[in-house]
Backbone as CSV, one residue per row, in Angstrom:
resi,resn,N_x,N_y,N_z,CA_x,CA_y,CA_z,C_x,C_y,C_z
1,MET,-59.126,35.748,45.531,-58.952,36.532,44.856,-57.815,36.362,43.904
2,SER,-57.716,36.546,42.534,-56.885,36.345,41.782,-55.981,37.487,41.814
3,VAL,-54.327,37.191,41.477,-53.404,38.313,41.474,-52.905,38.627,40.388
4,PHE,-53.311,39.719,39.952,-52.871,40.438,38.382,-51.257,40.458,38.293
5,SER,-51.045,39.663,37.591,-49.467,39.699,36.943,-49.376,40.350,35.550
6,PRO,-48.657,41.110,35.322,-48.510,41.923,34.147,-47.485,41.411,33.328
7,ARG,-47.720,41.161,32.011,-46.806,40.454,31.156,-45.488,41.358,30.861
8,LEU,-44.556,40.811,31.081,-43.443,41.676,30.753,-42.964,41.572,29.449
9,PRO,-42.371,42.442,28.816,-42.124,42.579,27.238,-40.794,41.528,27.206
10,GLN,-41.024,40.494,25.843,-39.860,39.591,25.901,-38.794,40.716,24.952
11,PRO,-37.641,39.802,25.081,-36.453,40.737,24.430,-36.557,40.251,22.651
12,SER,-36.646,41.240,22.087,-36.536,40.948,20.906,-35.322,40.234,20.046
13,SER,-35.259,39.338,19.298,-34.536,38.264,18.722,-33.354,39.098,18.085
14,PRO,-32.267,38.791,17.865,-31.464,39.672,17.121,-31.678,39.414,15.431
15,LEU,-31.548,40.689,15.019,-31.576,40.555,13.444,-30.804,39.506,12.735
16,ARG,-31.236,38.770,11.699,-30.351,37.854,10.791,-29.935,38.579,9.849
17,THR,-28.423,38.409,9.694,-27.653,39.180,8.502,-27.412,38.182,7.683
18,ALA,-27.541,38.582,6.338,-27.046,37.698,5.202,-25.785,37.377,5.126
19,PRO,-25.088,36.308,4.885,-23.865,36.002,4.962,-23.041,36.646,3.597
20,THR,-22.025,37.548,4.191,-21.429,38.082,2.784,-20.823,37.247,1.975
21,ALA,-20.920,37.054,0.743,-20.637,36.431,-0.192,-19.395,36.881,-0.971
22,MET,-18.231,36.010,-1.293,-17.153,36.453,-1.607,-17.170,36.796,-3.079
23,PRO,-16.507,37.789,-3.660,-16.684,38.194,-5.099,-16.227,37.068,-5.878
24,ARG,-17.008,36.956,-7.022,-16.614,35.861,-7.962,-15.258,35.755,-8.491
25,GLY,-15.015,34.724,-8.550,-13.202,34.906,-9.195,-12.238,34.953,-7.960
26,PHE,-12.619,35.206,-6.857,-11.634,35.494,-5.668,-11.510,34.194,-5.066
27,LEU,-10.150,33.833,-4.668,-9.633,32.723,-4.018,-9.626,33.060,-2.820
28,SER,-9.707,31.989,-1.814,-9.194,32.366,-0.354,-7.672,32.039,-0.340
29,LEU,-7.347,32.423,0.655,-5.691,32.019,1.045,-5.435,30.780,1.174
30,ARG,-6.521,29.760,1.904,-6.147,28.586,1.847,-6.420,27.941,0.470
31,ALA,-7.314,28.221,-0.567,-7.140,27.558,-1.855,-5.905,28.043,-2.533
32,LYS,-5.455,29.346,-2.210,-4.439,29.703,-2.835,-3.190,29.018,-2.464
33,PHE,-2.851,28.656,-1.277,-1.847,27.847,-0.602,-2.006,26.206,-1.410
34,SER,-3.010,26.014,-1.352,-3.166,24.612,-1.571,-2.851,24.172,-3.171
35,LEU,-3.050,25.483,-4.020,-2.863,25.330,-5.271,-1.488,25.689,-5.501
36,PHE,-0.738,26.390,-4.801,0.646,26.691,-5.085,1.453,25.514,-4.579
37,VAL,0.824,24.616,-3.483,1.749,23.408,-3.248,1.498,22.239,-4.113
38,SER,0.119,22.241,-4.507,-0.074,21.335,-5.703,0.931,21.430,-7.065
39,LEU,1.169,22.721,-7.553,2.145,23.079,-8.398,3.536,22.829,-8.363
40,VAL,3.861,23.118,-7.012,5.187,22.751,-6.444,5.319,21.205,-6.558
41,ILE,4.622,20.318,-6.478,4.591,18.966,-6.310,4.703,18.379,-7.965
42,VAL,3.767,19.065,-8.561,3.733,18.635,-9.931,5.091,18.836,-10.727
43,LEU,5.421,20.393,-10.545,6.840,20.689,-11.437,7.901,19.684,-10.598
44,ALA,7.896,19.268,-9.498,8.939,18.534,-8.917,8.944,17.247,-9.507
45,CYS,7.945,16.674,-9.552,7.993,15.234,-10.103,8.036,15.228,-11.543
46,SER,7.686,16.496,-12.243,8.277,16.097,-13.690,9.440,16.442,-13.998
47,SER,10.116,17.231,-13.124,11.827,17.468,-13.062,12.458,16.160,-12.648
48,LEU,11.843,15.502,-11.837,12.303,14.063,-11.327,12.364,12.935,-12.210
49,SER,11.200,13.112,-12.872,10.564,12.020,-13.932,11.565,12.245,-15.143
50,GLY,11.787,13.252,-15.772,12.555,13.838,-16.779,14.301,13.460,-16.236
51,TYR,14.329,13.754,-15.111,15.924,13.147,-15.031,16.082,11.737,-15.090
52,LEU,14.997,11.035,-14.259,15.249,9.552,-14.375,15.115,9.013,-15.848
53,ILE,14.333,9.662,-16.808,14.377,9.078,-17.851,15.517,9.317,-18.540
54,GLN,16.291,10.616,-18.577,17.634,10.817,-19.242,18.431,9.460,-18.579
55,GLN,18.685,9.490,-17.188,19.601,8.663,-16.760,19.364,7.168,-17.298
56,GLU,18.200,6.835,-17.437,17.687,5.444,-18.219,18.379,5.355,-19.403
57,ALA,18.035,6.658,-20.154,18.437,6.394,-21.564,20.015,6.599,-21.651
58,GLU,20.926,7.114,-20.720,22.376,7.044,-20.942,22.595,5.646,-20.392
59,VAL,21.958,5.156,-19.367,22.334,3.768,-19.270,22.346,2.794,-20.270
60,MET,21.011,2.922,-21.000,20.917,1.995,-22.044,21.986,2.149,-23.230
61,LYS,22.275,3.470,-23.423,23.137,3.610,-24.478,24.325,3.255,-24.181
62,GLY,24.732,3.341,-23.019,26.340,2.837,-22.396,26.215,0.832,-22.763
63,ALA,25.052,0.526,-22.166,24.945,-1.188,-22.186,24.973,-1.429,-23.965
64,LEU,24.223,-0.486,-24.738,24.226,-0.893,-26.184,25.560,-0.797,-26.701
65,LEU,26.392,0.323,-26.413,27.760,0.582,-27.208,28.828,-0.442,-26.535
66,LYS,28.524,-0.727,-25.381,29.438,-2.242,-24.707,28.958,-3.353,-25.457
67,THR,27.720,-3.665,-25.574,27.665,-4.988,-26.457,28.022,-4.827,-28.116
68,GLY,28.160,-3.565,-28.487,28.227,-3.261,-29.785,29.950,-3.623,-30.142
69,MET,30.755,-2.883,-29.022,32.149,-3.076,-28.742,32.547,-4.304,-28.676
70,ILE,32.110,-5.259,-27.860,32.297,-6.815,-27.789,32.167,-7.561,-28.964
71,LEU,31.110,-7.063,-29.853,30.799,-7.816,-30.791,31.802,-7.607,-32.256
72,VAL,31.945,-6.505,-32.302,32.786,-5.967,-33.606,34.239,-6.316,-32.989
73,LYS,34.644,-6.293,-32.155,36.035,-6.903,-31.572,36.302,-8.575,-31.724
74,THR,34.939,-9.349,-31.373,34.962,-10.730,-31.653,34.971,-10.924,-33.189
75,LEU,34.071,-10.367,-33.884,34.398,-10.429,-35.297,35.428,-10.090,-36.130
76,ASN,36.049,-8.965,-35.501,37.560,-8.594,-35.933,38.304,-9.944,-35.850
77,LYS,38.524,-10.307,-34.698,39.572,-11.608,-34.404,39.117,-12.863,-35.057
78,VAL,37.953,-13.262,-35.333,37.583,-14.611,-35.977,37.641,-14.145,-37.369
79,SER,37.782,-13.093,-37.961,38.040,-12.974,-39.395,39.039,-12.440,-40.046
80,VAL,40.326,-12.582,-39.509,41.567,-12.338,-39.734,42.015,-13.198,-40.939
81,ASN,42.006,-14.412,-40.900,42.347,-15.537,-41.939,41.593,-15.200,-43.230
82,ARG,40.001,-15.214,-42.900,39.270,-15.486,-43.792,39.228,-13.971,-44.650
83,LEU,39.550,-12.887,-43.903,39.759,-11.818,-44.890,41.167,-11.851,-46.070
84,ILE,42.164,-12.384,-45.162,43.283,-12.318,-46.218,43.102,-13.411,-47.403
85,ILE,42.359,-14.133,-47.484,42.048,-15.130,-48.550,40.753,-14.765,-49.205
86,GLN,39.983,-13.739,-48.544,38.490,-12.902,-48.928,37.666,-14.258,-49.035
87,ASP,37.395,-15.236,-48.205,36.482,-16.334,-48.037,35.285,-15.544,-47.904
88,THR,34.439,-15.423,-48.833,33.092,-14.597,-48.859,32.053,-15.683,-48.321
89,HIS,32.103,-16.853,-48.374,31.083,-17.711,-47.887,31.118,-17.589,-46.365
90,TYR,32.464,-18.029,-45.854,32.513,-17.908,-44.351,32.331,-16.433,-43.714
91,LEU,32.580,-15.366,-44.466,32.261,-14.052,-44.135,30.824,-13.886,-44.145
92,GLU,29.950,-14.341,-45.072,28.657,-14.179,-45.428,27.767,-14.875,-43.920
93,ALA,28.493,-16.017,-43.768,27.665,-16.826,-42.537,28.061,-16.141,-41.233
94,MET,29.335,-15.580,-41.211,29.816,-14.832,-39.981,28.806,-13.684,-39.693
95,LEU,28.367,-12.853,-40.891,27.685,-11.632,-40.791,26.237,-12.193,-40.394
96,ASP,25.845,-13.335,-41.040,24.405,-13.891,-40.643,24.395,-14.056,-39.151
97,GLY,25.410,-14.698,-38.515,25.354,-14.812,-37.006,25.471,-13.462,-36.504
98,ALA,26.024,-12.436,-36.821,25.803,-11.329,-36.221,24.739,-10.612,-36.358
99,LEU,23.889,-10.637,-37.211,22.538,-10.155,-37.820,21.442,-11.002,-36.601
100,SER,21.711,-12.171,-36.180,20.849,-12.657,-35.031,20.410,-12.114,-33.923
101,ALA,21.688,-11.309,-33.441,21.652,-10.407,-32.260,20.371,-9.516,-32.710
102,PRO,19.735,-9.133,-31.829,18.387,-8.138,-32.043,18.971,-6.565,-31.875
103,GLU,20.158,-6.442,-31.600,20.503,-5.004,-31.488,21.042,-4.882,-33.157
104,VAL,21.745,-5.663,-33.836,22.409,-5.464,-34.784,21.416,-5.388,-36.018
105,ILE,21.779,-4.095,-36.811,20.682,-3.618,-37.796,21.415,-3.794,-39.285
106,TYR,22.977,-4.033,-39.247,23.713,-4.034,-40.480,25.040,-4.791,-39.951
107,ALA,25.663,-5.359,-41.264,26.924,-6.149,-40.865,27.879,-5.997,-42.105
108,ILE,28.933,-5.424,-42.095,29.788,-5.304,-43.389,30.943,-5.791,-43.070
109,ALA,31.677,-6.521,-43.891,33.152,-6.876,-44.154,33.671,-6.222,-45.181
110,ARG,34.826,-5.564,-45.192,35.426,-4.683,-46.392,37.037,-5.321,-46.425
111,ASP,37.410,-4.942,-47.597,38.791,-5.394,-47.845,39.759,-4.571,-47.685
112,GLN,41.092,-4.483,-48.054,41.902,-3.652,-47.298,42.001,-2.556,-47.937
113,GLN,41.123,-2.257,-48.991,40.981,-1.001,-49.527,39.581,-0.530,-49.233
114,GLY,39.099,-0.820,-48.377,37.447,-0.290,-48.013,36.652,-0.668,-48.803
115,HIS,36.829,-1.602,-49.958,35.699,-1.956,-50.474,35.012,-3.135,-50.081
116,VAL,33.531,-3.027,-50.050,32.757,-4.111,-49.495,32.675,-5.652,-50.258
117,LEU,32.994,-6.561,-49.119,33.407,-8.137,-49.782,31.852,-8.444,-49.602
118,VAL,31.247,-8.409,-48.326,30.105,-8.965,-47.959,29.321,-7.965,-47.002
119,ARG,28.011,-7.845,-46.980,27.098,-7.237,-46.427,25.782,-7.650,-46.131
120,LYS,25.176,-7.404,-44.832,23.849,-7.814,-44.614,22.979,-6.962,-43.883
121,THR,21.756,-6.878,-44.025,21.070,-5.869,-43.023,19.832,-6.469,-43.049
122,LYS,19.258,-6.096,-41.867,17.402,-6.342,-41.776,16.570,-5.494,-42.236
123,GLY,17.148,-4.134,-43.204,16.269,-3.487,-43.803,15.537,-2.336,-42.603
124,LYS,14.950,-1.459,-43.242,14.471,-0.206,-42.513,13.385,-0.614,-41.854
125,LEU,13.373,0.213,-40.651,12.011,0.136,-39.530,10.806,0.632,-40.237
126,VAL,9.941,-0.151,-40.408,8.747,0.416,-41.005,7.307,0.267,-40.036
127,ASP,7.599,-0.240,-38.903,6.586,-0.211,-37.752,7.191,-0.140,-36.610
128,THR,6.913,0.790,-35.874,7.703,1.356,-34.610,7.169,0.517,-33.431
129,THR,5.810,0.195,-33.731,5.032,-0.603,-32.684,5.209,-1.653,-32.481
130,LYS,5.595,-2.626,-33.744,5.649,-4.080,-33.721,7.379,-4.208,-34.020
131,LEU,8.051,-3.206,-34.082,9.574,-3.059,-34.703,9.720,-4.228,-35.560
132,THR,8.999,-4.010,-36.759,9.105,-5.059,-38.137,9.934,-3.982,-39.189
133,ARG,10.816,-4.818,-39.757,11.704,-3.980,-40.869,11.487,-4.819,-42.177
134,ASP,11.850,-4.050,-42.986,11.851,-4.381,-44.492,12.808,-4.516,-45.061
135,GLU,13.168,-5.694,-45.569,14.523,-6.183,-46.075,14.546,-5.707,-47.549
136,THR,13.646,-5.128,-48.069,13.482,-4.616,-49.415,13.825,-3.034,-49.564
137,GLN,14.107,-2.464,-48.216,14.727,-1.416,-48.123,15.850,-1.255,-47.142
138,PRO,17.156,-1.718,-47.786,18.293,-1.972,-47.238,18.958,-0.562,-46.700
139,ILE,19.384,-0.638,-45.466,20.220,0.831,-45.006,21.519,0.472,-44.755
140,PHE,22.534,0.973,-45.259,23.976,1.062,-45.063,24.494,2.250,-44.928
141,PRO,25.810,2.195,-44.059,26.225,3.614,-43.985,27.221,3.891,-45.577
142,ASP,27.522,5.321,-45.269,28.448,5.641,-46.631,29.734,5.022,-46.437
143,ASP,30.240,4.726,-47.641,31.650,4.338,-47.500,32.840,5.214,-47.184
144,SER,32.293,6.456,-47.139,33.256,7.527,-46.566,33.647,7.307,-45.180
145,LEU,32.879,6.972,-44.322,33.039,6.658,-42.640,34.418,5.764,-42.648
146,THR,34.800,5.179,-43.457,35.818,4.205,-42.873,37.114,4.678,-43.624
147,GLU,37.036,5.874,-44.509,38.403,5.999,-45.188,39.246,6.289,-44.389
148,GLY,39.171,6.998,-43.057,40.247,7.370,-42.381,40.966,6.120,-41.551
149,LEU,40.227,4.926,-41.659,40.899,3.634,-40.985,42.019,2.981,-41.991
150,LEU,41.765,3.491,-43.190,42.765,2.953,-44.105,44.304,2.985,-44.134
151,SER,44.733,2.901,-42.979,46.043,3.185,-42.767,46.909,1.899,-41.852
152,PRO,48.004,1.961,-41.920,48.685,1.082,-41.173,48.536,1.336,-39.526
153,ALA,48.569,0.380,-38.692,48.473,0.779,-37.312,50.181,0.658,-36.964
154,ARG,50.062,1.727,-35.766,51.548,1.720,-35.096,51.708,0.728,-34.434
155,PRO,52.886,0.271,-34.068,53.439,-0.714,-33.183,52.718,-0.500,-31.727
156,ASN,52.126,-1.664,-31.079,51.791,-1.557,-29.576,50.792,-0.900,-29.332
157,SER,50.163,-0.213,-30.710,48.922,0.633,-30.311,47.711,0.008,-30.365
158,LYS,46.726,0.539,-29.392,45.665,-0.271,-28.942,44.495,0.458,-29.936
159,ILE,43.988,-0.402,-30.855,42.976,-0.284,-31.809,41.560,-0.201,-31.296
160,GLU,40.980,0.872,-31.223,39.724,0.825,-30.855,38.443,1.044,-31.948
161,PRO,37.245,0.586,-31.773,36.158,0.972,-33.105,36.106,2.641,-33.014
162,LEU,35.859,2.859,-34.340,35.156,4.046,-34.575,33.839,4.231,-34.529
163,VAL,33.378,4.759,-33.614,31.628,4.867,-33.369,31.368,6.223,-33.746
164,THR,30.480,6.087,-34.715,29.348,7.300,-35.637,27.929,7.026,-35.387
165,VAL,27.476,8.146,-34.883,26.213,8.321,-34.671,25.372,8.763,-36.054
166,LEU,24.291,7.802,-36.512,23.750,8.048,-37.619,22.233,7.819,-37.243
167,HIS,21.309,8.429,-38.205,19.942,8.131,-38.214,19.294,7.958,-39.292
168,THR,17.970,7.320,-39.362,17.145,7.252,-40.371,16.144,8.370,-40.498
169,SER,15.680,8.657,-41.590,14.304,9.569,-42.077,13.344,9.079,-42.905
170,PRO,12.048,9.167,-42.519,11.082,8.718,-43.145,10.783,9.389,-44.484
171,LEU,11.412,10.425,-44.485,11.223,11.258,-45.872,12.583,10.770,-46.908
172,LYS,13.974,10.517,-46.385,14.768,10.348,-47.061,15.223,8.752,-46.892
173,GLU,16.028,8.368,-47.773,16.560,6.985,-47.893,17.942,7.052,-47.341
174,GLY,18.476,5.851,-46.812,19.721,5.685,-46.500,19.844,5.999,-45.013
175,LEU,21.066,6.119,-44.569,21.544,6.779,-43.423,22.217,8.125,-43.212
176,LEU,21.711,8.924,-42.598,22.244,10.540,-42.564,22.851,10.499,-41.298
177,PRO,23.912,11.431,-41.470,24.471,11.803,-40.175,23.645,12.390,-39.233
178,ASP,24.047,12.456,-38.049,23.450,12.615,-36.566,22.979,13.975,-36.769
179,ARG,21.878,14.428,-36.270,21.455,15.966,-36.458,22.156,16.622,-35.291
180,SER,22.460,17.769,-35.404,23.288,18.760,-34.377,22.083,19.523,-33.717
181,ALA,22.510,19.781,-32.691,21.531,20.634,-31.828,20.770,21.692,-32.252
182,GLU,21.629,22.604,-33.279,20.777,23.353,-33.997,19.470,22.796,-34.974
183,ARG,20.034,21.864,-35.622,19.086,21.240,-36.524,17.647,20.474,-35.883
184,LYS,18.019,19.782,-34.471,17.093,19.463,-33.741,16.366,20.492,-33.129
185,GLY,16.754,21.767,-32.782,16.048,22.752,-32.463,15.068,23.199,-33.445
186,ALA,15.616,23.425,-34.538,14.926,24.195,-35.790,13.735,23.261,-36.162
187,GLU,14.037,21.692,-36.303,13.137,20.705,-37.039,12.437,19.850,-35.708
188,LYS,11.237,19.530,-36.026,10.650,18.851,-35.169,10.945,17.447,-35.108
189,PHE,11.070,16.567,-34.126,11.283,15.216,-34.133,10.462,14.313,-34.887
190,SER,10.647,13.863,-36.112,9.687,12.974,-37.113,9.502,11.679,-36.524
191,ILE,8.508,11.198,-36.478,7.937,9.706,-35.921,8.368,9.144,-37.207
192,GLY,9.253,7.961,-36.687,9.837,6.971,-37.752,11.335,6.774,-37.763
193,SER,11.917,8.143,-37.178,13.203,8.365,-37.038,14.052,7.274,-36.182
194,GLU,15.053,6.561,-36.533,15.798,5.672,-35.841,17.142,6.196,-35.595
195,THR,17.714,6.393,-34.495,19.186,6.375,-34.173,20.322,4.937,-34.161
196,ILE,20.903,4.929,-34.968,21.974,3.789,-35.137,23.017,4.297,-34.956
197,TYR,23.948,3.462,-34.373,25.407,3.644,-33.586,26.103,2.756,-34.761
198,ASP,26.855,3.160,-35.696,27.903,2.746,-36.530,29.495,2.315,-35.560
199,LEU,29.907,1.262,-35.590,31.059,0.586,-34.959,31.772,0.173,-36.247
200,ALA,32.956,0.510,-36.442,34.060,0.205,-37.459,35.357,-0.220,-36.693
201,LEU,35.798,-1.343,-37.175,36.739,-1.639,-36.604,38.138,-2.283,-37.649
202,PRO,39.333,-1.676,-37.876,40.089,-2.192,-38.902,40.641,-3.463,-38.428
203,VAL,41.067,-4.484,-39.539,41.948,-5.784,-38.818,42.982,-5.685,-39.553
204,TYR,43.795,-5.937,-38.748,45.426,-5.900,-38.846,46.084,-7.017,-39.069
205,ARG,47.047,-7.592,-39.915,47.977,-8.519,-39.786,49.148,-8.551,-39.268
206,GLN,49.251,-8.915,-37.898,50.665,-8.581,-37.410,51.600,-9.180,-37.628
207,GLU,52.789,-8.346,-38.382,53.748,-8.777,-38.855,54.932,-8.743,-37.745
208,ARG,55.786,-9.748,-37.515,56.833,-9.920,-36.837,58.006,-10.140,-37.152
209,ARG,58.980,-9.465,-36.766,60.626,-9.944,-37.088,60.970,-11.051,-36.409
210,LEU,61.991,-12.128,-36.952,62.571,-13.159,-36.599,63.396,-12.430,-35.461
211,PRO,63.484,-13.147,-34.103,64.621,-12.713,-33.205,65.908,-13.036,-33.309
212,THR,66.774,-12.133,-33.234,68.023,-12.293,-33.392,68.829,-12.463,-31.919
213,ILE,69.884,-13.509,-31.811,70.206,-13.722,-30.807,71.718,-13.318,-31.018
214,ASP,72.020,-12.434,-30.013,73.363,-11.827,-30.109,74.110,-12.312,-28.761
215,LEU,75.223,-13.094,-28.837,75.862,-13.703,-27.584,76.915,-12.610,-27.002
216,LEU,76.946,-11.420,-27.352,78.035,-10.799,-27.171,77.937,-10.163,-25.672
217,SER,76.638,-10.138,-25.145,76.299,-9.602,-23.871,74.985,-10.179,-23.430
218,GLU,74.785,-9.843,-22.081,73.790,-10.415,-21.440,72.589,-9.398,-21.748
219,GLU,72.708,-8.169,-21.940,71.650,-7.153,-22.406,71.066,-7.695,-23.507
220,THR,72.110,-7.903,-24.500,71.519,-7.991,-25.872,70.620,-9.591,-25.815
221,LEU,70.988,-10.500,-24.932,70.522,-11.880,-24.853,68.948,-11.341,-24.268
222,GLN,68.811,-10.755,-23.227,67.746,-10.038,-22.796,66.607,-9.513,-23.689
223,ASP,67.287,-8.685,-25.012,66.511,-8.029,-25.451,66.093,-8.939,-26.641
224,SER,66.756,-9.729,-27.019,66.353,-10.942,-27.882,65.157,-11.849,-27.828
225,ARG,64.876,-11.868,-26.386,63.958,-12.663,-26.123,62.337,-12.098,-26.564
226,THR,62.336,-10.736,-26.719,61.154,-10.079,-27.489,61.220,-9.743,-28.669
227,VAL,59.887,-10.234,-29.338,60.159,-10.121,-30.577,59.535,-8.792,-30.799
228,SER,60.188,-8.111,-31.929,60.203,-6.751,-32.229,59.010,-6.620,-33.307
229,THR,58.244,-5.668,-33.316,57.080,-5.686,-34.319,57.240,-4.276,-35.023
230,ILE,56.671,-4.303,-36.043,56.744,-3.362,-37.125,55.183,-2.808,-37.680
231,PRO,55.177,-1.816,-38.013,53.534,-1.290,-38.555,52.815,-2.213,-39.422
232,SER,51.913,-2.656,-38.715,50.587,-3.894,-39.103,50.069,-3.260,-40.327
233,SER,49.793,-4.339,-41.432,49.349,-3.558,-42.714,47.852,-3.954,-42.505
234,ILE,46.937,-3.182,-43.069,45.253,-3.581,-43.035,45.083,-4.701,-43.794
235,ILE,44.155,-5.429,-43.355,43.639,-6.348,-44.436,42.148,-6.374,-44.456
236,GLY,41.623,-5.603,-43.707,40.011,-5.557,-43.814,39.488,-4.778,-42.889
237,ILE,38.160,-4.451,-42.941,37.548,-3.436,-41.898,36.141,-4.357,-41.229
238,ILE,36.042,-4.544,-40.329,34.475,-5.238,-39.853,33.842,-3.837,-39.296
239,GLN,32.603,-3.932,-39.819,31.532,-2.537,-39.418,30.194,-3.401,-39.561
240,ILE,29.771,-2.615,-38.094,28.335,-2.906,-37.634,27.515,-1.973,-37.371
241,GLY,26.254,-1.891,-37.421,25.378,-0.746,-36.945,24.364,-1.408,-35.910
242,ILE,24.221,-0.757,-34.889,23.287,-1.366,-33.776,22.336,-0.068,-33.225
243,THR,21.391,-0.643,-32.596,20.262,0.251,-32.233,19.378,-0.619,-31.188
244,THR,18.834,0.416,-30.315,17.938,-0.047,-29.053,16.755,-0.706,-29.727
């Protein structure tokens, strides 16, 4: 005889609820945090790269000016006698040698009145990618830059080159004074402009007095060993223009 076992009711399965979709255009907290961190990293890297570029530019400028100082002082020393006799052939060869340096754009030798004896230039920069220059477009500074150097030197005074910042413009000929901060803010930087550092150094003829020996006192004897100097007269000016 079979035993009757009634079927027990099965528990009903839980109702499936559709996932709640986030409103369109809404970012989760994790996405916002990731975006914020990414933005901070980008800003930090941009600031750091800008600082490093500025520091590198300052280092390059310092090295360029140091090279220019050494060169103009060397030309100053070797040109003393040639400026006195105004040996233009020697001065021309000397300036050609100066232009063999890649940083030098022009070189000028002036007489005691500031007039040009010899001048050389590589010309205006016409291709910034290949760094090619056109000698048919010479660039030279204005003569007024050296007017303040036409004066006698004080005794035992240390003469340093006069540095003037100039720039070229693709829209104008010649060299123009360095643009001020106001002009740089008002004008956009034009492609083809070039910054040039002009270094001018006067050449002096050191005039010395003959020492007079006075035998009256030991102090006078000690002073007579030193040769007294008088203000030196200018015999010319050496001027070069350099750029990176």
